[in-house]
ZAMARGU-4260 file (C-alpha; in steps of 0.2 Angstrom, whole numbers, plus 5000, padded with zeros to 4 digits):
<rodrens>
0) 5000/5000/5000 | 5006/5017/4995 | 5000/5035/4994 | 5002/5039/4976 | 5001/5057/4969
5) 4993/5054/4952 | 4993/5072/4947 | 4993/5089/4957 | 4979/5088/4970 | 4975/5070/4966
10) 4982/5059/4980 | 4976/5041/4980 | 4980/5026/4991 | 4985/5011/4979 | 4991/4994/4981
15) 5007/4988/4973 | 5015/4971/4972 | 5029/4966/4984 | 5046/4966/4976 | 5053/4949/4977
20) 5068/4948/4965 | 5079/4962/4971 | 5093/4967/4959 | 5111/4966/4965 | 5115/4979/4978
25) 5097/4985/4980 | 5089/4986/4997 | 5071/4984/5002 | 5066/4994/5017 | 5051/4992/5028
30) 5045/5009/5032 | 5043/5016/5049 | 5041/5035/5046 | 5042/5047/5032 | 5040/5066/5034
35) 5031/5077/5023 | 5043/5090/5016 | 5040/5107/5009 | 5045/5100/4992 | 5031/5087/4994
40) 5018/5101/4997 | 5024/5111/4982 | 5023/5096/4971 | 5005/5092/4978 | 5000/5110/4972
45) 5008/5107/4955 | 5024/5118/4958 | 5035/5105/4951 | 5050/5114/4943 | 5065/5109/4953
50) 5083/5115/4951 | 5076/5129/4940 | 5089/5139/4930 | 5101/5124/4929 | 5105/5112/4915
55) 5098/5098/4925 | 5081/5107/4929 | 5067/5094/4931 | 5048/5092/4933 | 5039/5079/4942
60) 5035/5063/4932 | 5018/5058/4938 | 5013/5046/4945 | 5024/5046/4960 | 5025/5040/4978
65) 5031/5055/4988 | 5042/5054/5003 | 5061/5057/5004 | 5063/5060/5023 | 5063/5042/5028
70) 5068/5030/5042 | 5065/5011/5041 | 5071/4994/5044 | 5081/4983/5031 | 5069/4970/5025
75) 5079/4962/5011 | 5095/4964/5001 | 5099/4960/4983 | 5112/4947/4978 | 5130/4952/4983
80) 5125/4962/4998 | 5125/4981/5001 | 5135/4993/5012 | 5131/5008/5022 | 5139/5025/5017
85) 5153/5022/5030 | 5158/5006/5022 | 5150/4994/5035 | 5140/4980/5029 | 5121/4981/5029
90) 5111/4967/5037 | 5092/4963/5037 | 5085/4971/5053 | 5096/4986/5053 | 5087/5002/5056
95) 5092/5015/5043 | 5090/5032/5036 | 5092/5032/5017 | 5098/5048/5008 | 5084/5055/4997
100) 5095/5056/4981 | 5106/5044/4971 | 5120/5052/4961 | 5127/5045/4945 | 5145/5045/4951
105) 5152/5049/4934 | 5148/5067/4930 | 5160/5081/4933 | 5152/5086/4949 | 5152/5068/4956
110) 5170/5065/4951 | 5176/5081/4959 | 5168/5078/4976 | 5154/5091/4975 | 5139/5089/4986
115) 5129/5075/4978 | 5114/5087/4973 | 5126/5095/4960 | 5125/5078/4950 | 5119/5081/4933
120) 5110/5064/4932 | 5103/5064/4950 | 5088/5053/4955 | 5077/5058/4969 | 5066/5047/4979
125) 5049/5054/4980 | 5052/5067/4967 | 5060/5061/4950 | 5057/5042/4951 | 5040/5038/4944
130) 5030/5023/4952 | 5022/5019/4935 | 5034/5004/4932 | 5041/4990/4943 | 5047/4989/4956
135) 5036/5005/4959 | 5041/5009/4977 | 5052/5024/4975 | 5045/5034/4989 | 5042/5033/5008
140) 5023/5036/5009 | 5022/5017/5008 | 5024/5001/5018 | 5040/4997/5009 | 5053/5008/5000
145) 5065/5001/4986 | 5082/5008/4986 | 5092/5006/4970 | 5110/5000/4971 | 5123/5013/4977
150) 5110/5024/4986 | 5118/5032/5002 | 5112/5023/5017 | 5115/5027/5035 | 5113/5016/5051
155) 5103/5024/5065 | 5111/5025/5082 | 5103/5013/5095 | 5091/5022/5106 | 5088/5037/5094
160) 5069/5038/5093 | 5060/5036/5076 | 5052/5053/5078 | 5070/5061/5079 | 5078/5050/5066
165) 5065/5055/5053 | 5072/5073/5055 | 5089/5068/5049 | 5087/5074/5031 | 5081/5091/5037
170) 5095/5093/5049 | 5107/5088/5036 | 5102/5104/5026 | 5109/5114/5040 | 5126/5110/5033
175) 5123/5128/5026 | 5128/5134/5044 | 5143/5123/5043 | 5148/5132/5026 | 5146/5149/5034
180) 5157/5143/5049 | 5171/5140/5036 | 5170/5158/5028 | 5182/5171/5033 | 5177/5188/5039
185) 5168/5199/5035 | 5156/5185/5031 | 5152/5169/5040 | 5148/5163/5057 | 5157/5162/5073
190) 5152/5156/5090 | 5144/5171/5099 | 5137/5178/5083 | 5119/5182/5080 | 5108/5172/5068
195) 5090/5176/5062 | 5079/5163/5055 | 5065/5170/5044 | 5052/5157/5043 | 5051/5145/5058
200) 5043/5130/5048 | 5053/5113/5049 | 5068/5120/5039 | 5069/5136/5049 | 5066/5126/5065
205) 5081/5115/5063 | 5092/5129/5057 | 5088/5138/5074 | 5092/5122/5083 | 5109/5120/5074
210) 5114/5138/5076 | 5111/5136/5095 | 5121/5120/5095 | 5135/5129/5086 | 5136/5142/5100
215) 5126/5157/5092 | 5125/5171/5105 | 5108/5175/5099 | 5095/5166/5088 | 5081/5176/5082
220) 5066/5166/5075 | 5053/5175/5065 | 5036/5168/5059 | 5018/5172/5058 | 5012/5157/5069
225) 5015/5158/5088 | 5014/5139/5089 | 5029/5136/5078 | 5039/5149/5088 | 5035/5140/5104
230) 5043/5124/5098 | 5058/5134/5090 | 5061/5142/5107 | 5061/5125/5115 | 5075/5120/5102
235) 5086/5134/5105 | 5079/5151/5099 | 5083/5165/5111 | 5071/5178/5104 | 5054/5174/5094
240) 5045/5187/5084 | 5028/5187/5077 | 5030/5193/5059 | 5018/5207/5053 | 5002/5201/5045
245) 5002/5215/5032 | 5013/5216/5017 | 5025/5229/5025 | 5039/5220/5034 | 5046/5236/5041
250) 5040/5233/5059 | 5048/5216/5060 | 5064/5223/5053 | 5064/5237/5066 | 5061/5224/5080
255) 5076/5214/5074 | 5088/5229/5073 | 5082/5234/5090 | 5088/5217/5097 | 5104/5218/5087
260) 5109/5236/5082 | 5118/5236/5066 | 5111/5220/5060 | 5113/5201/5062 | 5128/5191/5057
265) 5119/5177/5047 | 5101/5177/5041 | 5093/5160/5036 | 5079/5163/5024 | 5068/5148/5025
270) 5051/5154/5020 | 5050/5147/5002 | 5042/5164/4997 | 5051/5176/4986 | 5044/5191/4994
275) 5054/5187/5010 | 5071/5188/5001 | 5073/5207/5001 | 5067/5209/5020 | 5079/5195/5025
280) 5094/5205/5017 | 5088/5220/5027 | 5091/5211/5043 | 5110/5209/5039 | 5125/5219/5046
285) 5137/5225/5033 | 5147/5210/5028 | 5134/5198/5034 | 5129/5182/5026 | 5112/5177/5019
290) 5108/5158/5018 | 5094/5155/5006 | 5087/5137/5010 | 5069/5139/5006 | 5067/5142/4988
295) 5070/5124/4980 | 5056/5126/4968 | 5053/5140/4956 | 5040/5152/4964 | 5046/5167/4954
300) 5060/5180/4953 | 5065/5194/4966 | 5071/5211/4964 | 5090/5212/4968 | 5101/5227/4965
305) 5119/5221/4964 | 5125/5237/4972 | 5117/5231/4988 | 5128/5216/4988 | 5144/5226/4983
310) 5141/5241/4993 | 5137/5232/5009 | 5150/5217/5006 | 5136/5205/5008 | 5138/5186/5005
315) 5123/5176/4997 | 5123/5157/4998 | 5111/5146/4990 | 5109/5129/4997 | 5100/5116/4986
320) 5098/5102/4999 | 5107/5091/5011 | 5124/5084/5009 | 5126/5065/5011 | 5143/5068/5018
325) 5136/5075/5034 | 5123/5062/5038 | 5133/5052/5049 | 5138/5067/5060 | 5120/5073/5059
330) 5114/5057/5066 | 5127/5057/5080 | 5123/5075/5084 | 5104/5070/5086 | 5109/5055/5097
335) 5121/5065/5108 | 5108/5079/5111 | 5090/5071/5109 | 5088/5068/5128 | 5092/5086/5133
340) 5085/5095/5117 | 5067/5090/5113 | 5070/5087/5094 | 5054/5076/5094 | 5043/5091/5097
345) 5046/5095/5078 | 5035/5081/5074 | 5017/5088/5078 | 5006/5076/5068 | 5007/5057/5063
350) 4995/5049/5051 | 4993/5032/5043 | 4996/5029/5025 | 4977/5027/5022 | 4975/5045/5029
355) 4988/5052/5017 | 4976/5065/5010 | 4972/5072/5028 | 4991/5072/5032 | 4994/5082/5016
360) 4980/5095/5020 | 4986/5096/5038 | 5004/5100/5032 | 4997/5113/5020 | 4985/5121/5031
365) 4986/5119/5050 | 4994/5134/5059 | 5002/5123/5072 | 5009/5110/5060 | 5027/5108/5059
370) 5033/5091/5053 | 5019/5080/5048 | 5024/5062/5047 | 5016/5047/5038 | 5020/5032/5049
375) 5017/5013/5047
</rodrens>
């Protein structure tokens, strides 16, 4: 059984045959939980253009089984066995988090050790792999997930709850802050710096938590929904601001600049809406860094005067996804801190596969919804 997106706004629960003849190196996963990502919501609404502006831009090949934020248990392995990303042998019964993408390994970006989302032949579980043909099960909103050979797979540390492990892909996107920490001044991030997170949905939430773990002196979370801000405060935000309901962001900008005169060191723009881009830049100090992590699909252009970048020596960093190379350290970070930091609070709703339509509508419309999970 799997929730199948046949076309935008047409989500159906369908039955598929159980894969019985796995190809060499493939892994069949019995699903435990799969998070509804912002990308899944965009695709459901028909906003399907991904990696826009690149030579590997793509659109969704309906029908698909969505779900790429996954945690499950190894059910079967193809001939010859399979290994985790760290080189250890996978075995039936291992609890794992698979990466949402499989890179080709042969294009220039794969050969030169770029983050794997640069791959020009990238395959995306729950996004680019249609379920029209066998073995069908290429997304996590299902009882089973079929992983093609050479998909990066990571073992979940013992004792890490499923409701935290399912956040691994989200937290892996916070390598954006690790990149900022490597930048020399005037850009970048240092312990004690201020970080503002615009949009305290799931992506913003994990960036606020990561900034706090990296030693930010002040973490300012901005959102229109107080319920989201309450959770973000529990995970590390020092200041939570309700964004203005009207179209004028001046009041919110002024509040931030009252907290940090001169502007913040790093702004994480996680709203996914183009109209937040300009106001997010306005929050920065001169020489500050804007991390754009929310605009994965094409929702339209923004006005940007290059003189603003040059005159203020700003650094703009676009991050197109998580980096497989940081999954193991992300899982260890979650394991080390989950008892003292309530990461599990990010999961606000759980639904069965049969209730996938309700799950999607909750993710799209509930003011207090953060991470909505489809669990088996």
